[in-house]
Phi, psi and omega in degrees: 000131178276130180250126181297151179259150174228120183250139181268159174290167182301135176068012182266359180267359186301315181297322179292320179293335178279352175122349179290166183230007180260142172239128178267152187299331180279002178260355184266137173282088186285346174288318180280322183221086182300143176279333189303325184280354183276150176266147177302126179090357182294142175281132178231159172264125187258131181231150171285176184300323182272008179095007180291131178292130179247326178146184175265143182219158168268127182255153171212103185293347183262003183245150176300316170277097190271352177203143177234118183291128183252314184220133178265354181268119184297336181273359184229078178288162176302141181166184187304317182296319180292318179298317181299318181292314181295320179293322178297318178296321179295316180293321179303317180297309183294326179295329176285330187275327191233135176285320181261147185277060178229104185186171170279117183279323180226129179239065171047235185303325183294337177255017179071022183227064182300132181094005180230129173231134178226123173252140182249128175239076183065245181271005178248134175250131174254118189245135172238127175252109189251006177228155179298328180295314180289329175298321179292332181265012187310308185299315181294321180293317180294322177297316180296319178295318178300314183292326184279312189263334184056051180286158174274336185218139171232126177247133173267112177262065181268044180250040182249143186297333183299336178296330179297326178295338179262004181074027184250145178285160176258139180194160172239125182226146168256115187254353175212131178069201180234121183277130177285155174295325180224148171216161182256135171240159177242125178242101180049047174093347179262138187257138181222143170268132179227160178249109181288346183263331188232351183292160176300151188054243175250017179122339185206155178255082180295336187296336181265000187304313181296322180292324179296327179293338182290343180305320183300327184298327185265359179077109182259115178209170177073213186262136181236139175240123180243108183258138190065052191286337186053235185262016169099019182304313178281310187296313179295321177300320179295319179295317178299328183271009169117002179298143179285321181210134180235122175258122183247126185245127175206152181279346184262117177296323180296320179296321180290327174299315179295322178302315181291326173300318179292324177295317178296323181298332181254014177058038178232016184299330181290347180248007181242129180238117179275141176229120180272132178159170176292133184304316180296315182295317180296321178298319178297318180296319178295320178297314182294334178273005179061034175284146178224145183231153179274337178217128176241127181246123180238108181228073186278168170293170182297126175270346181236097181262342177225152184303325183290347179268006189299315183296311180297320179295319179299321178294322178295317177298321180294317179297315182298314183288328174296315178298319179297319180289331181288346175249011181263135177289144176305134184087357181282175182253136173245122172250116186228141186229155169221128175254018179276111180300319186291348174256106186283176186304312184293323179294319179293317178301319179296320179296319179292321180296318177298319178300319181295318179299317182288335178272355179082028181241152168253132184258145168244118178280113183270324183199148177235130181239165174228189177295155183293171185290353171278357171240063187298147178271131173274118186303333182264357184236095184301332182298340181277350179254080190255334189264131175235127177227120182249141175249111184246150163254133184252124180243145177299132183277000000 
């Protein structure tokens, strides 16, 4: 089989040689190797300007990221054998890390499979194909997953906006077995009902699981406020770990219904109070009512989705954390997160520090977390290190 070549402009291979795997359309020598003739998802051989071999990549001439490097070994082009090996390596890691089969099985670039995300819920796999290349390899990838994991059900959660950037439609499909409306997962002993067909992301936020276990270290007692609670991953966990009262705030009534189901499932419903509303507005109402909490948890959606939104997003994080601190009792704990990749650790830390000064608090940073080891960080790909979670003690200044 003849594989088309893609040659880069002078000095554009440095990032790839350092370990990154993305090629942008303005880095390609389109005079020597035009992008126009390529099909979305087509496998290409990637070369530096001087003809240096770089590897095999999936190309997409219609995307800003016009190629994703898959294999640097000339003898191992993309295909069934490579998918089987990469998936086996991914499973080997998670099998060492987790006793129960509830985790992110594949985390894209970090597992050598850019454009593929797989979450495991026991015998059900939720799969996202986010690049034209992986969409083209769909049948081979699903076959490899079936043979390796032997799941009873596979759901394609291809309802993510990033697919539009690749020219791909959004849809949810069950391609193996019958997907239940609800299933139960266990996260470090706490039980939750999730929806693999309709839940946010693929139904659960596995990336915060390790951070939620840290709550026990600091002693959970008294009153807890969980803002942007979704179905209760933080709030129910806090109640299970000993909180006297947990107030959970979310704008979705359906999410709060599920949250209470999860609270009942763990016998803590009498200590969990759902509040429907906008997180910022509810925080203002609690502040004006002079409510105070011993632990405030802030885990919002990404406020910075594009680099140009960084300033506005930083202001939103600052406002949110100031409001959170204004309802926190002196000496209390603030757990605050950002999943915005474009806002790095220091910028987020700075936003929280500014919020603390304006709220009249001095902060002690007790611990800093990132996404769990089932979301491994690729050292050469900063985009894979997106989650920041800080554990602060707040003291009156």
